[in-house]
N, CA, C and O atoms as a MOPAC input file, in Angstrom:
PM7 MOZYME 1SCF
protein

 N     89.95800 1    78.11800 1    88.09900 1
 C     91.30100 1    77.61000 1    88.25800 1
 C     91.29800 1    76.51900 1    89.32300 1
 O     90.54000 1    76.58500 1    90.29000 1
 N     92.12700 1    75.54500 1    89.14100 1
 C     92.11600 1    74.38100 1    90.00700 1
 C     92.86000 1    74.62200 1    91.31700 1
 O     92.42100 1    74.14600 1    92.36400 1
 N     93.95800 1    75.34000 1    91.28300 1
 C     94.83900 1    75.43800 1    92.43600 1
 C     95.24500 1    76.90000 1    92.64700 1
 O     95.48900 1    77.63100 1    91.68700 1
 N     95.31400 1    77.31300 1    93.91200 1
 C     95.70500 1    78.70100 1    94.19600 1
 C     97.15100 1    78.96900 1    93.79100 1
 O     97.50700 1    80.10600 1    93.48300 1
 N     97.98300 1    77.93200 1    93.78900 1
 C     99.38000 1    78.11400 1    93.39600 1
 C     99.53800 1    78.24600 1    91.88900 1
 O    100.60000 1    78.65700 1    91.42000 1
 N     98.49900 1    77.90600 1    91.11100 1
 C     98.52400 1    78.14300 1    89.67200 1
 C     98.14900 1    79.58100 1    89.33700 1
 O     98.48400 1    80.07100 1    88.25900 1
 N     97.46100 1    80.26000 1    90.24400 1
 C     97.02300 1    81.64000 1    90.00000 1
 C     98.17700 1    82.61700 1    90.20600 1
 O     98.42000 1    83.46900 1    89.35100 1
 N     98.88900 1    82.50700 1    91.32600 1
 C    100.03200 1    83.38100 1    91.61200 1
 C    101.26900 1    82.75000 1    90.97800 1
 O    101.73200 1    81.70200 1    91.42900 1
 N    101.80500 1    83.38200 1    89.93700 1
 C    102.95600 1    82.82600 1    89.22500 1
 C    104.25400 1    83.18100 1    89.94300 1
 O    105.06000 1    82.30000 1    90.24200 1
 N    104.46300 1    84.48600 1    90.22300 1
 C    105.68500 1    84.92100 1    90.90800 1
 C    105.49200 1    86.34000 1    91.40500 1
 O    104.65800 1    87.07400 1    90.87500 1
 N    106.25700 1    86.74000 1    92.42300 1
 C    106.22200 1    88.15400 1    92.84000 1
 C    107.06500 1    88.99600 1    91.89100 1
 O    108.03800 1    88.50800 1    91.31600 1
 N    106.69600 1    90.24500 1    91.73100 1
 C    107.46300 1    91.18200 1    90.90900 1
 C    108.36100 1    91.97700 1    91.85300 1
 O    107.87500 1    92.71700 1    92.70900 1
 N    109.68000 1    91.81800 1    91.69000 1
 C    110.65300 1    92.46000 1    92.57200 1
 C    111.34900 1    93.56800 1    91.78100 1
 O    112.30700 1    93.31200 1    91.05200 1
 N    110.86400 1    94.78900 1    91.92900 1
 C    111.48400 1    95.95200 1    91.30200 1
 C    111.63800 1    97.03800 1    92.35200 1
 O    111.12100 1    96.92000 1    93.46200 1
 N    112.34100 1    98.07700 1    91.99800 1
 C    112.53800 1    99.17700 1    92.93200 1
 C    111.20800 1    99.84800 1    93.27900 1
 O    110.97700 1   100.21300 1    94.43200 1
 N    110.35200 1   100.00800 1    92.30100 1
 C    109.05800 1   100.63400 1    92.53000 1
 C    108.15000 1    99.74700 1    93.39100 1
 O    107.46800 1   100.24500 1    94.28700 1
 N    108.13800 1    98.45300 1    93.12500 1
 C    107.27300 1    97.57000 1    93.91500 1
 C    107.77300 1    97.43400 1    95.34900 1
 O    106.96500 1    97.27500 1    96.26400 1
 N    109.06800 1    97.49300 1    95.56600 1
 C    109.60400 1    97.40500 1    96.92900 1
 C    109.32100 1    98.68500 1    97.71000 1
 O    109.18900 1    98.63800 1    98.93300 1
 N    109.22600 1    99.81900 1    97.03200 1
 C    108.87800 1   101.07200 1    97.71400 1
 C    107.42900 1   101.04900 1    98.18500 1
 O    107.09400 1   101.69600 1    99.17600 1
 N    106.57300 1   100.32100 1    97.49600 1
 C    105.16100 1   100.24300 1    97.85600 1
 C    104.89300 1    99.26200 1    98.98900 1
 O    103.79100 1    99.25300 1    99.53700 1
 N    105.86700 1    98.43900 1    99.35500 1
 C    105.68300 1    97.46100 1   100.42600 1
 C    105.41300 1    98.15800 1   101.76200 1
 O    104.70100 1    97.61000 1   102.60400 1
 N    105.96200 1    99.33900 1   101.96700 1
 C    105.72800 1   100.08900 1   103.20300 1
 C    104.25800 1   100.45600 1   103.36300 1
 O    103.78000 1   100.61700 1   104.48600 1
 N    103.53500 1   100.58900 1   102.25200 1
 C    102.10900 1   100.90600 1   102.28300 1
 C    101.24300 1    99.65300 1   102.17900 1
 O    100.03500 1    99.75300 1   101.96500 1
 N    101.85000 1    98.47600 1   102.32800 1
 C    101.18000 1    97.17500 1   102.22400 1
 C    100.58000 1    96.94400 1   100.84000 1
 O     99.48000 1    96.40800 1   100.71000 1
 N    101.32000 1    97.35700 1    99.80600 1
 C    100.94900 1    97.08200 1    98.42400 1
 C    101.97700 1    96.13200 1    97.83800 1
 O    103.18100 1    96.36600 1    97.94200 1
 N    101.49900 1    95.06200 1    97.22300 1
 C    102.38000 1    94.03700 1    96.66600 1
 C    102.01300 1    93.79900 1    95.20600 1
 O    100.86000 1    93.96400 1    94.81100 1
 N    103.01200 1    93.40800 1    94.40700 1
 C    102.81200 1    93.20000 1    92.97900 1
 C    103.17400 1    91.75500 1    92.64300 1
 O    104.22200 1    91.25200 1    93.04700 1
 N    102.27700 1    91.09200 1    91.88900 1
 C    102.48000 1    89.69800 1    91.50400 1
 C    102.19800 1    89.53000 1    90.01900 1
 O    101.36600 1    90.23300 1    89.44600 1
 N    102.90900 1    88.57900 1    89.40300 1
 C    102.51400 1    88.09800 1    88.08900 1
 C    101.50500 1    86.99400 1    88.33500 1
 O    101.74500 1    86.10000 1    89.14600 1
 N    100.38200 1    87.04900 1    87.64300 1
 C     99.30400 1    86.08700 1    87.85800 1
 C     98.94500 1    85.42200 1    86.53300 1
 O     99.38000 1    85.85700 1    85.46600 1
 N     98.14900 1    84.36900 1    86.61800 1
 C     97.67800 1    83.67600 1    85.41800 1
 C     96.81500 1    84.61600 1    84.58800 1
 O     96.07700 1    85.43500 1    85.13700 1
 N     96.90500 1    84.50000 1    83.26000 1
 C     96.20500 1    85.42200 1    82.37000 1
 C     94.69000 1    85.32500 1    82.49600 1
 O     93.99000 1    86.31500 1    82.28300 1
 N     94.17400 1    84.14800 1    82.84000 1
 C     92.72900 1    83.98200 1    82.91300 1
 C     92.18300 1    84.12700 1    84.33200 1
 O     91.01400 1    83.82600 1    84.57400 1
 N     93.01600 1    84.58500 1    85.27700 1
 C     92.57500 1    84.75100 1    86.66700 1
 C     91.83100 1    86.07300 1    86.82800 1
 O     92.25000 1    87.09600 1    86.28700 1
 N     90.72300 1    86.04900 1    87.57700 1
 C     89.96100 1    87.25100 1    87.88600 1
 C     90.39600 1    87.83900 1    89.21200 1
 O     91.19600 1    87.24300 1    89.93400 1
 N     89.86500 1    89.01400 1    89.53300 1
 C     90.25100 1    89.69900 1    90.75900 1
 C     89.84800 1    88.92200 1    92.00800 1
 O     90.59700 1    88.89500 1    92.98400 1
 N     88.68500 1    88.29500 1    91.99000 1
 C     88.22400 1    87.52700 1    93.14300 1
 C     89.10700 1    86.30000 1    93.35300 1
 O     89.43700 1    85.96500 1    94.49000 1
 N     89.49000 1    85.63300 1    92.27800 1
 C     90.37600 1    84.47300 1    92.37800 1
 C     91.75400 1    84.88300 1    92.89900 1
 O     92.34900 1    84.16800 1    93.70500 1
 N     92.26100 1    86.02500 1    92.44400 1
 C     93.56700 1    86.51200 1    92.90900 1
 C     93.49900 1    86.84000 1    94.39400 1
 O     94.40900 1    86.49800 1    95.15000 1
 N     92.42600 1    87.50200 1    94.81500 1
 C     92.24900 1    87.84200 1    96.22700 1
 C     92.21600 1    86.59000 1    97.09100 1
 O     92.89300 1    86.53400 1    98.11800 1
 N     91.44300 1    85.59000 1    96.69400 1
 C     91.36000 1    84.34600 1    97.45900 1
 C     92.69500 1    83.61300 1    97.49300 1
 O     93.04900 1    83.03100 1    98.51800 1
 N     93.44000 1    83.63100 1    96.39300 1
 C     94.73300 1    82.96100 1    96.34100 1
 C     95.74200 1    83.61800 1    97.27700 1
 O     96.45900 1    82.92000 1    97.99400 1
 N     95.80900 1    84.95000 1    97.28300 1
 C     96.76000 1    85.65800 1    98.15100 1
 C     96.39000 1    85.43800 1    99.61800 1
 O     97.27000 1    85.21500 1   100.44900 1
 N     95.10800 1    85.49800 1    99.93900 1
 C     94.67700 1    85.27300 1   101.32100 1
 C     94.98500 1    83.85000 1   101.77200 1
 O     95.37200 1    83.64200 1   102.92100 1
 N     94.82200 1    82.87200 1   100.89300 1
 C     95.08200 1    81.47400 1   101.24600 1
 C     96.57700 1    81.19800 1   101.38700 1
 O     97.00200 1    80.57400 1   102.35900 1
 N     97.36600 1    81.65300 1   100.43800 1
 C     98.80400 1    81.33800 1   100.44000 1
 C     99.53300 1    82.04900 1   101.56700 1
 O    100.33100 1    81.42800 1   102.26900 1
 N     99.27600 1    83.34900 1   101.75800 1
 C    100.05700 1    84.14600 1   102.69800 1
 C     99.35600 1    84.39300 1   104.02600 1
 O     99.99100 1    84.89900 1   104.95100 1
 N     98.08200 1    84.06000 1   104.16200 1
 C     97.36400 1    84.24600 1   105.41700 1
 C     97.16300 1    85.70700 1   105.79000 1
 O     97.32000 1    86.07500 1   106.95500 1
 N     96.81900 1    86.53800 1   104.82300 1
 C     96.60800 1    87.97000 1   105.04600 1
 C     95.19700 1    88.34400 1   104.60400 1
 O     94.48900 1    87.53100 1   104.00800 1
 N     94.79000 1    89.58400 1   104.90200 1
 C     93.49600 1    90.10000 1   104.45500 1
 C     93.73000 1    91.10100 1   103.33300 1
 O     94.49800 1    92.05000 1   103.49000 1
 N     93.06900 1    90.88800 1   102.20500 1
 C     93.24200 1    91.73800 1   101.03500 1
 C     92.11200 1    92.76100 1   100.97500 1
 O     90.93900 1    92.40100 1   101.07800 1
 N     92.46800 1    94.04300 1   100.80600 1
 C     91.47100 1    95.10500 1   100.68600 1
 C     91.02100 1    95.27000 1    99.23700 1
 O     89.82300 1    95.36300 1    98.97000 1
 N     91.97300 1    95.30500 1    98.29400 1
 C     91.61400 1    95.49200 1    96.89000 1
 C     92.66200 1    94.86200 1    95.98500 1
 O     93.80700 1    94.63900 1    96.37700 1
 N     92.22700 1    94.58400 1    94.76000 1
 C     93.11200 1    94.02100 1    93.73900 1
 C     92.90200 1    94.80600 1    92.45600 1
 O     91.77000 1    94.96900 1    92.00200 1
 N     93.98400 1    95.28900 1    91.87500 1
 C     93.95100 1    95.93100 1    90.56200 1
 C     94.79000 1    95.09200 1    89.61200 1
 O     95.86400 1    94.62100 1    89.98700 1
 N     94.31300 1    94.90000 1    88.38600 1
 C     95.04500 1    94.07600 1    87.42100 1
 C     95.31900 1    94.86800 1    86.15800 1
 O     94.62300 1    95.83200 1    85.83900 1
 N     96.35200 1    94.43900 1    85.44600 1
 C     96.70600 1    95.05100 1    84.16800 1
 C     97.28200 1    93.95500 1    83.27900 1
 O     98.06400 1    93.12000 1    83.73400 1
 N     96.88900 1    93.96500 1    82.00900 1
 C     97.45000 1    93.05200 1    81.02300 1
 C     98.65800 1    93.72200 1    80.39400 1
 O     98.55500 1    94.83000 1    79.86800 1
 N     99.80800 1    93.05100 1    80.44700 1
 C    101.05500 1    93.59600 1    79.92700 1
 C    101.32900 1    92.94100 1    78.58100 1
 O    101.42300 1    91.71600 1    78.49400 1
 N    101.45600 1    93.73900 1    77.54200 1
 C    101.73700 1    93.22200 1    76.20400 1
 C    103.21100 1    92.88100 1    76.07600 1
 O    104.06100 1    93.53300 1    76.68200 1
 N    103.51100 1    91.85900 1    75.28500 1
 C    104.89000 1    91.46300 1    75.04900 1
 C    105.60700 1    92.45900 1    74.15500 1
 O    104.98900 1    93.11700 1    73.31900 1
 N    106.91200 1    92.56300 1    74.33700 1
 C    107.71200 1    93.49300 1    73.54500 1
 C    108.18300 1    92.81900 1    72.25600 1
 O    108.36000 1    91.60100 1    72.21400 1
 N    108.37900 1    93.60300 1    71.22300 1
 C    108.92100 1    93.10000 1    69.96200 1
 C    110.41700 1    92.84500 1    70.13800 1
 O    111.13900 1    93.68300 1    70.67900 1
 N    110.86500 1    91.69900 1    69.68400 1
 C    112.27700 1    91.33100 1    69.78000 1
 C    112.75600 1    90.78900 1    68.43700 1
 O    111.96200 1    90.26500 1    67.65600 1
 N    114.04900 1    90.91500 1    68.17200 1
 C    114.64200 1    90.32500 1    66.96900 1
 C    115.10400 1    88.91400 1    67.29600 1
 O    115.62400 1    88.65000 1    68.38000 1
 N    114.90700 1    88.01500 1    66.34300 1
 C    115.30600 1    86.62100 1    66.51900 1
 C    116.36300 1    86.23200 1    65.50400 1
 O    116.24900 1    85.19100 1    64.85700 1
 N    117.37500 1    87.04400 1    65.36000 1
 C    118.43900 1    86.71400 1    64.43000 1
 C    118.38000 1    87.59100 1    63.18900 1
 O    118.14400 1    88.79500 1    63.28200 1
 N    118.59500 1    86.98600 1    62.03200 1
 C    118.78800 1    87.71000 1    60.76900 1
 C    117.49600 1    88.35200 1    60.28600 1
 O    116.88400 1    87.87600 1    59.33000 1
 N    117.08300 1    89.41900 1    60.93500 1
 C    115.94200 1    90.18700 1    60.48000 1
 C    114.58500 1    89.61600 1    60.83800 1
 O    113.56400 1    90.24800 1    60.56400 1
 N    114.54400 1    88.43600 1    61.44300 1
 C    113.25800 1    87.85000 1    61.82000 1
 C    112.74400 1    88.53000 1    63.07200 1
 O    113.50200 1    88.77100 1    64.01200 1
 N    111.47100 1    88.83600 1    63.08400 1
 C    110.87500 1    89.49000 1    64.24000 1
 C    110.06800 1    88.48700 1    65.05300 1
 O    109.44100 1    87.57800 1    64.51000 1
 N    110.10100 1    88.67400 1    66.35300 1
 C    109.30700 1    87.87300 1    67.27000 1
 C    108.83300 1    88.78100 1    68.38300 1
 O    108.95100 1    90.00300 1    68.29000 1
 N    108.30100 1    88.19100 1    69.43000 1
 C    107.91300 1    89.00800 1    70.57500 1
 C    107.91400 1    88.15600 1    71.82200 1
 O    107.78000 1    86.93300 1    71.76800 1
 N    108.07300 1    88.84400 1    72.97100 1
 C    108.01100 1    88.14900 1    74.24500 1
 C    106.55600 1    87.88500 1    74.58200 1
 O    105.65900 1    88.43200 1    73.94100 1
 N    106.31900 1    87.06600 1    75.56500 1
 C    104.95300 1    86.64700 1    75.86700 1
 C    104.16500 1    87.75700 1    76.55900 1
 O    104.73300 1    88.61900 1    77.23000 1
 N    102.86000 1    87.71600 1    76.38300 1
 C    101.95300 1    88.60100 1    77.09900 1
 C    101.72600 1    88.01200 1    78.49300 1
 O    101.74100 1    86.79200 1    78.65600 1
 N    101.51400 1    88.86900 1    79.50200 1
 C    101.28300 1    88.38400 1    80.85300 1
 C    100.39800 1    89.35200 1    81.61000 1
 O    100.09900 1    90.44400 1    81.12600 1
 N     99.98400 1    88.95100 1    82.79200 1
 C     99.06800 1    89.74700 1    83.59500 1
 C     99.71400 1    90.06900 1    84.93200 1
 O    100.33500 1    89.21200 1    85.56000 1
 N     99.55500 1    91.33400 1    85.36200 1
 C    100.12900 1    91.82800 1    86.61200 1
 C     98.99700 1    92.20000 1    87.55800 1
 O     97.98400 1    92.75900 1    87.13600 1
 N     99.17200 1    91.88800 1    88.84400 1
 C     98.15400 1    92.23000 1    89.84600 1
 C     98.79400 1    93.05000 1    90.95000 1
 O     99.83900 1    92.68500 1    91.48900 1
 N     98.14300 1    94.18000 1    91.28200 1
 C     98.53600 1    95.01200 1    92.41100 1
 C     97.58800 1    94.67700 1    93.55800 1
 O     96.37700 1    94.86000 1    93.43400 1
 N     98.12900 1    94.18900 1    94.67200 1
 C     97.31800 1    93.73800 1    95.80100 1
 C     97.53500 1    94.69100 1    96.97200 1
 O     98.66600 1    94.88400 1    97.41600 1
 N     96.45100 1    95.28900 1    97.47400 1
 C     96.48100 1    96.18800 1    98.63400 1
 C     95.91800 1    95.43500 1    99.82800 1
 O     94.78800 1    94.94900 1    99.78000 1
 N     96.70600 1    95.33200 1   100.91200 1
 C     96.24300 1    94.66100 1   102.12000 1
 C     95.49300 1    95.63900 1   103.01500 1
 O     95.65400 1    96.85300 1   102.89000 1
 N     94.67800 1    95.10800 1   103.91500 1
 C     93.95600 1    95.95700 1   104.86500 1
 C     94.92900 1    96.50200 1   105.89600 1
 O     96.03200 1    95.97800 1   106.04900 1
 N     94.53000 1    97.54500 1   106.60100 1
 C     95.40800 1    98.19100 1   107.58000 1
 C     95.70800 1    97.28300 1   108.76700 1
 O     96.80200 1    97.34700 1   109.32800 1
 N     94.75100 1    96.43700 1   109.15900 1
 C     94.96400 1    95.56200 1   110.31800 1
 C     95.58700 1    94.21800 1   109.94900 1
 O     95.80100 1    93.38200 1   110.82600 1
 N     95.88000 1    93.99800 1   108.68000 1
 C     96.47000 1    92.74200 1   108.22600 1
 C     97.96900 1    92.72400 1   108.50500 1
 O     98.61300 1    93.77200 1   108.55600 1
 N     98.51700 1    91.52300 1   108.68500 1
 C     99.97000 1    91.40400 1   108.82700 1
 C    100.62100 1    91.53900 1   107.45300 1
 O     99.93900 1    91.43900 1   106.43300 1
 N    101.92600 1    91.76400 1   107.41900 1
 C    102.63500 1    91.90500 1   106.15300 1
 C    103.00600 1    90.53200 1   105.61400 1
 O    102.96200 1    89.53600 1   106.33600 1
 N    103.36900 1    90.49100 1   104.35200 1
 C    103.82700 1    89.25000 1   103.74200 1
 C    105.31000 1    89.11200 1   104.05500 1
 O    106.11100 1    89.96600 1   103.67500 1
 N    105.67400 1    88.04300 1   104.74200 1
 C    107.04000 1    87.87800 1   105.27000 1
 C    108.08700 1    87.74500 1   104.18000 1
 O    109.24600 1    88.09700 1   104.40100 1
 N    107.71700 1    87.25400 1   103.02400 1
 C    108.66200 1    87.03500 1   101.92900 1
 C    109.30500 1    88.35200 1   101.48800 1
 O    110.45100 1    88.34800 1   101.03800 1
 N    108.60000 1    89.47000 1   101.60500 1
 C    109.07400 1    90.76700 1   101.13700 1
 C    109.83200 1    91.55600 1   102.22200 1
 O    110.44100 1    92.57700 1   101.90300 1
 N    109.81400 1    91.12100 1   103.47400 1
 C    110.34700 1    91.93900 1   104.57700 1
 C    111.84300 1    92.19800 1   104.48200 1
 O    112.27700 1    93.31800 1   104.75000 1
 N    112.63900 1    91.21800 1   104.11400 1
 C    114.08300 1    91.39000 1   104.07700 1
 C    114.59100 1    92.12000 1   102.85700 1
 O    115.78000 1    92.43300 1   102.78700 1
 N    113.73400 1    92.40300 1   101.89000 1
 C    114.17100 1    93.00100 1   100.62300 1
 C    114.11900 1    94.51400 1   100.63100 1
 O    114.72900 1    95.14700 1    99.76900 1
 N    113.42000 1    95.11000 1   101.56200 1
 C    113.24700 1    96.56300 1   101.55100 1
 C    114.45000 1    97.24500 1   102.12700 1
 O    114.48800 1    98.47300 1   102.20000 1

């Protein structure tokens, strides 16, 4: 990947992901072709933190109706769970949301 900002697409803001912020676990939508090492380097570069581990999951798109009986589906995407080290600082973007 050319740019670290192309790897991290957006943070996932849900009730479950905000509960994990207390344990220094963060959830991001990432590029589909990004690997764990690339995700780790991108998070460390963008936010200035130390990453302990990265877990990824491919999320399949849901089936949707597109009008008069036509079927379609939403896009497939990739989710990354990022665990920071114990001595690392927190990501400031998530602090006011908890």
